[in-house]
N, C-alpha and C positions, 0 to 999 in steps of 0.2 A: 577418586577417592577410596580410601581403603574402608570396606565395611566392617563394623566391628559389633558383635553379641556380646553383652556381659551377662553372665550368670553369678549371681551372688545372693545368699539368703539374708544377708544383713541389709536392711533397706537403707540406712543412712551411707553405708560404704558403697552399696550399688548406685546411688545417687551420685556420691562424690566422684567415682570411678566415671561415671556418663560424663559429668561435667568437665573432668579432667581431659577426657579424650576429645570431647566436642571443641575444645579450644584450639584444637590442632587444625590448621587449614585443609590438611589432606587426609584428616580421619573423620569418619562419620559414625556413630552409633545408630545402629538400625534397628536393635531389639534389646530389651532388658527382660531377664528372667530371675524370678526368686527361688528356683529350684531346678535340678537337672533334668526331670522329665518336661518342664516347660521349656527349658533351654532346648532340648532335644527337637521338640514340634517346632519352636521358632526358627531353629536352624533349617528346617526342611521348607519354610517359607520365605524367611526373611532374606537368603542368600547371602550370608555373611561371608566375609573372606578370611576373618579371624574371630576364633571364639575364646573370650577370657573367661576362666572359671576357678572356683575354688576347689578344694579336694573335698571337704565335708561339706555335703549340701542334702537337704530333704529329697525322699523320693528315688533320687539317682545320683550317686556320687560324681565327683569330678573326673576320676579316672575312668569308670565306666561311660561316662559321657564321651570323654575324648576318644575311647575305643569305638564307640558307635559313629562318631562325626567322621572319623579316620574311615571305617569300613563302609560307611555311606557316601564317602567323598563329600560331605556338605560343607566343607570349608577348607582352606589353603593349610590352615594350622590352628593348633590350640595351644592358648598359654595359660599355664596355672599360676595364679597369684595368690599366695597363701602365707599364713602364719607358721605352717610346720617347716621348721628348718631340720628335717630329717632326711638322713641319706637315703633310707629305705623307700620314703615316698618318691624321692627323685628318680630312683633306678626303676620302681614300678610306673612312673609317669612316662619315661622314656619308652619303656616296653609297650605302653598304650598309644604310642605314637605323638606324644606331646612335643611340640618344638620349641616352648619356652617355659622356664621355671623361675619364678620370681618370688621374692618374699615382699609381704605387706609394708615393711618398713623401708623399702628401697627408695631413693630419692625420686622426687615427682618426675623428672625427666627420662627416667629409666623405661618407664612404660610405653610411652609412644614411640621411643627409638626401637623398643623390642619389637612392637607391632610391626613397624616398618621392615625391621630385619627378617621377621619371620614370614611376612608377606613375599618377601624378595627370595625366600627359598632357604634362609638361614636358620641358625639355632642361637638361642640366648639362654644361658642358665647362670644363676648366681653363682660367681667364681668359688667362694669359699665353700659352699654346698657341693659343688662339684668335685672338689678336691677330696671332700670327706666322703662322698659317695664311693669314689673309686678306691679309697684306702680301707673302706669297710663294706665289703660286699655281703649281700643278704645270702646267708647260708641256707634257707629253707627252701624245699621244693615246693611247688605249686599246691601239692595235695597236702602237705604238712601245714602249709600255711592255711588252707580251709579248714583242716580239723582243729588247728589252734583258735580260729576264728570262733568255731562252735564251743570250744572248750571255754573260751574267754566270757561266752553267754551262760555257762553253767550246764551245758548239755552234758549227759552221760555218754559213755562210749557206746552203749546200746542205741541211743537215740541218733548219735551222729552216724553209725554205721547204717541205720535205717535211712538217713536223709541222702547220704552220700552213695548207697547202693555198695556198701562194703561189708565184709565179715567184721564182726567186732574185734576179733585177734588182729586183723589189719589195722583197725583204727588204733589198738593199744601199740603196736608197732610204730606207726607214724608218731604218736604221741611221744613215746620212748626216744625216738630219733630226734624230736624237736627238742626235748629235754637234754639230750646228750650235747646236740649241737650249740644250744644256747648256754650250755653250763649252769642251767637251772635246777631248782631243788624238786619241783614238781610241776605239774601242768599248769597250775595258775601261775606260777612263778614265769614259766615258759611263754605263756601268753602275755604276761605283764611287760616282759624284756622284749618281746617281738613287737609289742604295741609301741613301747617308748622308742623304738629304733625305727618305727614307721613301716614294718614288714609285714603287718597285718592290714 
């Protein structure tokens, strides 16, 4: 049996995914989590083979959860199942060690087969999204991404500098570079563009 942990903050979808997987003879749901932090704790005790998670969840996002599961060797693989059909999210997911990336509107038989493939050491990615991801690479550096995230929350350069341990002038340079790379009109526009692409 392939042991599966599901992390999903929408209760009805969490229950539906659990039922769908339990219908398969070779798959078993061993834990259900309503947020990323709970999923991480359950992964340490439930010994799942595969973890299914959304990207945006309370307390701990799916990408950070995937990194911690990979680093702690808590499962064979993580599969993202999400509504976010954005190439930037896929690239970041792959960087986090995710082995599968599926959209929630995929046909019902796709998920069980994806679980089997990832369990066997393979990788499963929505084909249209994979093509888009490689044709539109993320232009931002990790530091530019960190700065833009805080810009999106309305933080001043001085506050960002204090939070990240940088000089205020350095923060201005990162903001300027990001604006230029994204062909944006200002910091707010840059954060918006990066967010829409899934790069934040």
